[in-house]
Kinemage of the C-alpha trace (Angstrom):
@kinemage 1
@onewidth
@group {chain A} dominant
@subgroup {mainchain}
@vectorlist {calphas} color= white
{ca met a 1} P -35.597 -25.207 15.214
{ca pro a 2} L -32.394 -27.220 15.705
{ca ser a 3} L -30.143 -26.070 18.512
{ca pro a 4} L -27.354 -23.641 17.508
{ca pro a 5} L -24.076 -25.292 16.459
{ca pro a 6} L -21.478 -25.450 19.230
{ca arg a 7} L -18.722 -22.834 19.321
{ca ala a 8} L -16.099 -25.457 18.495
{ca leu a 9} L -17.912 -26.405 15.296
{ca leu a 10} L -18.362 -22.810 14.214
{ca ala a 11} L -14.733 -22.023 14.889
{ca ala a 12} L -13.561 -25.123 13.019
{ca leu a 13} L -15.480 -24.076 9.928
{ca ile a 14} L -13.820 -20.694 9.629
{ca ile a 15} L -11.481 -20.250 6.713
{ca gly a 16} L -8.448 -18.259 7.828
{ca val a 17} L -7.335 -15.676 5.364
{ca ala a 18} L -4.271 -13.545 4.920
{ca gly a 19} L -4.138 -9.899 3.889
{ca val a 20} L -3.656 -9.029 0.240
{ca gly a 21} L -3.783 -5.973 -1.968
{ca gly a 22} L -1.645 -2.943 -2.707
{ca phe a 23} L -1.861 0.665 -3.696
{ca leu a 24} L -0.750 0.939 -7.345
{ca leu a 25} L -4.070 0.729 -9.149
{ca phe a 26} L -5.901 2.621 -6.424
{ca arg a 27} L -3.534 5.564 -6.873
{ca ala a 28} L -3.896 5.338 -10.620
{ca phe a 29} L -7.689 5.419 -10.525
{ca gln a 30} L -8.353 7.627 -7.492
{ca gly a 31} L -10.046 10.859 -8.472
{ca ala a 32} L -9.566 10.177 -12.183
{ca pro a 33} L -11.477 8.532 -15.022
{ca val a 34} L -11.024 4.796 -15.176
{ca gly a 35} L -9.453 5.127 -18.612
{ca pro a 36} L -10.196 3.524 -21.967
{ca leu a 37} L -12.833 0.872 -21.629
{ca lys a 38} L -13.869 -1.728 -24.128
{ca pro a 39} L -17.470 -1.832 -25.309
{ca val a 40} L -19.539 -3.958 -22.981
{ca ala a 41} L -22.471 -6.256 -23.448
{ca ala a 42} L -25.919 -5.592 -22.071
{ca glu a 43} L -26.151 -5.125 -18.308
{ca ser a 44} L -27.981 -8.425 -17.988
{ca ala a 45} L -24.720 -10.146 -18.945
{ca ala a 46} L -22.973 -8.925 -15.790
{ca ala a 47} L -22.179 -11.608 -13.245
{ca pro a 48} L -20.774 -10.728 -9.805
{ca gln a 49} L -17.396 -12.334 -9.191
{ca val a 50} L -15.744 -13.584 -6.020
{ca ile a 51} L -12.286 -12.124 -5.485
{ca ala a 52} L -10.463 -14.256 -2.917
{ca asp a 53} L -7.204 -13.750 -1.068
{ca pro a 54} L -4.326 -16.135 -1.832
{ca gly a 55} L -4.707 -19.292 0.199
{ca val a 56} L -8.498 -19.221 0.160
{ca pro a 57} L -9.912 -22.257 -1.704
{ca ala a 58} L -10.941 -21.150 -5.195
{ca ala a 59} L -14.217 -23.031 -5.168
{ca lys a 60} L -16.752 -21.855 -7.713
{ca arg a 61} L -19.566 -20.041 -5.978
{ca ser a 62} L -22.888 -18.796 -7.311
{ca val a 63} L -23.328 -15.186 -6.229
{ca pro a 64} L -26.798 -13.670 -6.687
{ca asp a 65} L -27.205 -10.754 -9.060
{ca ser a 66} L -28.992 -8.599 -6.479
{ca leu a 67} L -29.221 -8.150 -2.729
{ca pro a 68} L -31.062 -11.240 -1.425
{ca glu a 69} L -34.091 -11.067 0.852
{ca ile a 70} L -32.612 -11.382 4.330
{ca met a 71} L -34.000 -10.513 7.750
{ca leu a 72} L -31.887 -10.662 10.902
{ca ala a 73} L -32.067 -9.185 14.383
{ca asp a 74} L -30.260 -5.960 15.223
{ca val a 75} L -28.439 -5.457 18.522
{ca gln a 76} L -31.746 -4.651 20.234
{ca gly a 77} L -33.278 -7.846 18.888
{ca lys a 78} L -35.511 -6.070 16.363
{ca pro a 79} L -36.020 -8.048 13.103
{ca thr a 80} L -34.480 -5.937 10.346
{ca lys a 81} L -34.489 -6.403 6.579
{ca leu a 82} L -31.081 -6.071 4.991
{ca ala a 83} L -32.787 -4.374 2.050
{ca ser a 84} L -33.753 -1.489 4.360
{ca phe a 85} L -30.141 -0.311 4.075
{ca gly a 86} L -30.217 -0.486 0.274
{ca gly a 87} L -30.877 2.166 -2.333
{ca arg a 88} L -27.378 3.604 -1.861
{ca pro a 89} L -23.761 2.487 -2.278
{ca leu a 90} L -23.547 -0.307 0.292
{ca met a 91} L -21.017 -2.722 1.712
{ca val a 92} L -22.200 -5.780 3.650
{ca asn a 93} L -19.469 -7.259 5.834
{ca phe a 94} L -19.826 -10.807 7.212
{ca trp a 95} L -17.719 -11.484 10.292
{ca ala a 96} L -17.493 -13.274 13.648
{ca thr a 97} L -15.903 -12.462 17.001
{ca trp a 98} L -13.662 -15.545 16.786
{ca cys a 99} L -12.242 -14.580 13.392
{ca ala a 100} L -8.948 -12.664 13.738
{ca pro a 101} L -9.010 -10.992 10.272
{ca cys a 102} L -12.613 -9.973 10.976
{ca arg a 103} L -11.595 -8.221 14.180
{ca arg a 104} L -8.727 -6.446 12.426
{ca glu a 105} L -11.131 -4.991 9.850
{ca ile a 106} L -13.359 -3.191 12.352
{ca pro a 107} L -11.276 -0.015 12.899
{ca leu a 108} L -10.962 0.358 9.129
{ca leu a 109} L -14.701 -0.096 8.585
{ca asn a 110} L -15.440 2.485 11.293
{ca lys a 111} L -13.106 4.917 9.522
{ca ile a 112} L -14.546 4.320 6.050
{ca arg a 113} L -18.112 4.600 7.279
{ca met a 114} L -17.346 7.989 8.833
{ca glu a 115} L -15.628 9.221 5.657
{ca arg a 116} L -18.308 7.936 3.281
{ca lys a 117} L -21.440 8.799 5.249
{ca ala a 118} L -21.660 12.256 3.666
{ca gln a 119} L -21.768 10.533 0.261
{ca asn a 120} L -24.857 8.536 1.313
{ca ala a 121} L -22.830 5.327 1.413
{ca glu a 122} L -23.400 2.738 4.137
{ca ile a 123} L -21.708 -0.243 5.733
{ca val a 124} L -23.663 -3.002 7.464
{ca gly a 125} L -22.035 -5.716 9.535
{ca ile a 126} L -23.542 -9.189 9.825
{ca ala a 127} L -22.111 -11.137 12.764
{ca val a 128} L -22.508 -14.879 12.290
{ca asp a 129} L -22.003 -15.676 15.940
{ca phe a 130} L -23.732 -16.158 19.270
{ca lys a 131} L -25.587 -13.002 20.266
{ca glu a 132} L -24.159 -12.890 23.788
{ca asp a 133} L -20.611 -13.079 22.419
{ca val a 134} L -21.271 -10.315 19.898
{ca leu a 135} L -22.812 -7.986 22.482
{ca lys a 136} L -19.853 -8.490 24.827
{ca phe a 137} L -17.453 -7.851 21.976
{ca val a 138} L -19.025 -4.571 20.812
{ca gln a 139} L -18.967 -3.243 24.369
{ca lys a 140} L -15.168 -3.427 24.190
{ca ile a 141} L -14.746 -2.566 20.514
{ca pro a 142} L -17.686 -0.407 19.337
{ca leu a 143} L -18.884 -0.513 15.736
{ca ser a 144} L -19.945 2.828 14.262
{ca tyr a 145} L -22.049 1.158 11.567
{ca pro a 146} L -25.325 -0.838 11.773
{ca leu a 147} L -24.971 -4.411 12.979
{ca leu a 148} L -27.187 -7.443 12.444
{ca ile a 149} L -26.669 -10.701 14.342
{ca gly a 150} L -27.471 -14.273 13.430
{ca glu a 151} L -26.519 -17.791 14.496
{ca glu a 152} L -28.165 -20.373 12.224
{ca asp a 153} L -30.008 -17.596 10.383
{ca gly a 154} L -26.660 -15.812 9.974
{ca leu a 155} L -25.269 -18.907 8.266
{ca ala a 156} L -28.334 -18.960 6.040
{ca ala a 157} L -27.690 -15.308 5.164
{ca ala a 158} L -24.114 -16.129 4.155
{ca glu a 159} L -25.401 -18.993 2.016
{ca ala a 160} L -27.882 -16.607 0.371
{ca phe a 161} L -24.867 -14.705 -0.929
{ca gly a 162} L -23.392 -17.983 -2.189
{ca met a 163} L -20.558 -17.879 0.308
{ca gly a 164} L -20.993 -20.008 3.407
{ca met a 165} L -18.308 -19.870 6.110
{ca ala a 166} L -15.564 -17.968 4.253
{ca phe a 167} L -15.062 -15.181 6.785
{ca pro a 168} L -14.544 -12.350 6.543
{ca phe a 169} L -16.162 -11.443 3.252
{ca ser a 170} L -17.466 -8.129 2.013
{ca val a 171} L -20.177 -7.575 -0.584
{ca phe a 172} L -20.303 -4.295 -2.532
{ca val a 173} L -23.783 -3.318 -3.735
{ca asp a 174} L -24.847 -0.413 -5.950
{ca ser a 175} L -27.768 1.971 -5.441
{ca gln a 176} L -30.053 -0.315 -7.441
{ca asn a 177} L -29.284 -3.158 -5.006
{ca arg a 178} L -27.212 -4.988 -7.629
{ca ile a 179} L -24.116 -6.803 -6.392
{ca leu a 180} L -20.897 -5.410 -7.829
{ca thr a 181} L -18.381 -7.876 -6.411
{ca val a 182} L -17.540 -10.005 -3.362
{ca lys a 183} L -14.162 -9.764 -1.618
{ca val a 184} L -13.223 -12.832 0.440
{ca gly a 185} L -10.532 -12.215 3.018
{ca glu a 186} L -9.445 -9.238 5.085
{ca leu a 187} L -10.463 -5.995 3.411
{ca his a 188} L -7.858 -3.277 2.980
{ca glu a 189} L -8.363 0.462 2.746
{ca asp a 190} L -7.256 0.768 -0.874
{ca glu a 191} L -9.689 -1.977 -1.906
{ca ala a 192} L -12.633 -0.502 -0.003
{ca asn a 193} L -12.092 3.009 -1.322
{ca phe a 194} L -11.609 1.799 -4.876
{ca ala a 195} L -14.874 -0.166 -4.776
{ca phe a 196} L -16.860 2.677 -3.209
{ca asp a 197} L -15.477 5.103 -5.808
{ca arg a 198} L -16.649 2.815 -8.589
{ca leu a 199} L -20.110 2.594 -6.994
{ca gln a 200} L -20.170 6.399 -7.111
{ca asp a 201} L -19.163 6.256 -10.779
{ca ile a 202} L -22.204 4.063 -11.453
{ca asp a 203} L -24.492 6.576 -9.712
{ca lys a 204} L -22.981 9.459 -11.692
{ca gly a 205} L -23.306 7.592 -14.986
{ca val a 206} L -19.536 7.625 -15.508
{ca leu a 207} L -19.459 3.823 -15.681
{ca thr a 208} L -21.975 1.119 -16.334
{ca arg a 209} L -22.216 -1.644 -13.769
{ca val a 210} L -20.400 -4.010 -16.135
{ca gln a 211} L -17.515 -1.577 -16.564
{ca ala a 212} L -17.327 -0.939 -12.817
{ca gln a 213} L -17.245 -4.688 -12.149
{ca ala a 214} L -14.374 -5.166 -14.570
{ca ala a 215} L -12.428 -2.260 -13.060
{ca val a 216} L -12.913 -3.512 -9.482
{ca asn a 217} L -12.093 -7.133 -10.250
{ca asp a 218} L -8.922 -6.222 -12.165
{ca ala a 219} L -7.825 -3.713 -9.526
{ca phe a 220} L -8.377 -6.113 -6.630
{ca arg a 221} L -6.290 -8.782 -8.334
{ca glu a 222} L -3.508 -6.305 -9.102
{ca met a 223} L -3.556 -5.032 -5.520
{ca ala a 224} L -3.335 -8.611 -4.248
{ca ala a 225} L -0.386 -9.375 -6.481
{ca his a 226} L 1.410 -6.199 -5.461
{ca arg a 227} L 0.890 -6.817 -1.749
{ca ala a 228} L 2.001 -10.446 -2.067
{ca his a 229} L 5.153 -9.287 -3.878
{ca glu a 230} L 5.935 -6.793 -1.120
{ca glu a 231} L 5.398 -9.433 1.565
{ca ala a 232} L 7.661 -11.892 -0.271
{ca glu a 233} L 10.406 -9.261 -0.555
{ca ala a 234} L 10.084 -8.444 3.155
{ca glu a 235} L 10.374 -12.125 4.075
{ca ala a 236} L 13.414 -12.537 1.838
{ca lys a 237} L 15.135 -9.571 3.469
{ca gly a 238} L 14.292 -10.917 6.911
{ca ala a 239} L 15.799 -14.295 6.072
{ca lys a 240} L 19.166 -12.767 5.210
């Protein structure tokens, strides 16, 4: 096996991302039906989309339809299949210790995991980083959700999702291990809750996967636009 890439190379490959989103659509949909929906094609026509923050290169990526076959070591070094966490609403979060937006997400992911555990939902972190660095990091900032670690095999896992080094990114997966959508960039609470609620709607039969995908993709874009507008207004006020 080739030697692991040096830290400088890994750090240079990271795509920095800014926060996006908002709360308008989340408030509109939270705890309520998604609203009138157009007839949809057969489920086989669904294709997971990549929703990226502003500033992230909009390269076309091929995202698999279902959770790929991936095996990585856990914090104890035990080989673990990612699919072992499937069969429930799932979010897979790719991150690294040297990625600032990744670090900012952790308290939020701890909070969401605690709130959603009773609903049989799960969050799994995949650290694409050197094991020693990850273990030192989690001693200072504990993760309350399962964690898998990979260096070169972590990069291969990211590629299996069609993503590569666009950290952080979060993959939402339904109870049938089908990918709903991929969010590239720092995840926000309104986005995470909206996506998990739609995964619940799929389980309850309220929405088909295709309808849930459309709702999530539209909502994420609207949240991004709203947050960007608020940030632009704040900057304009600060410049006065």
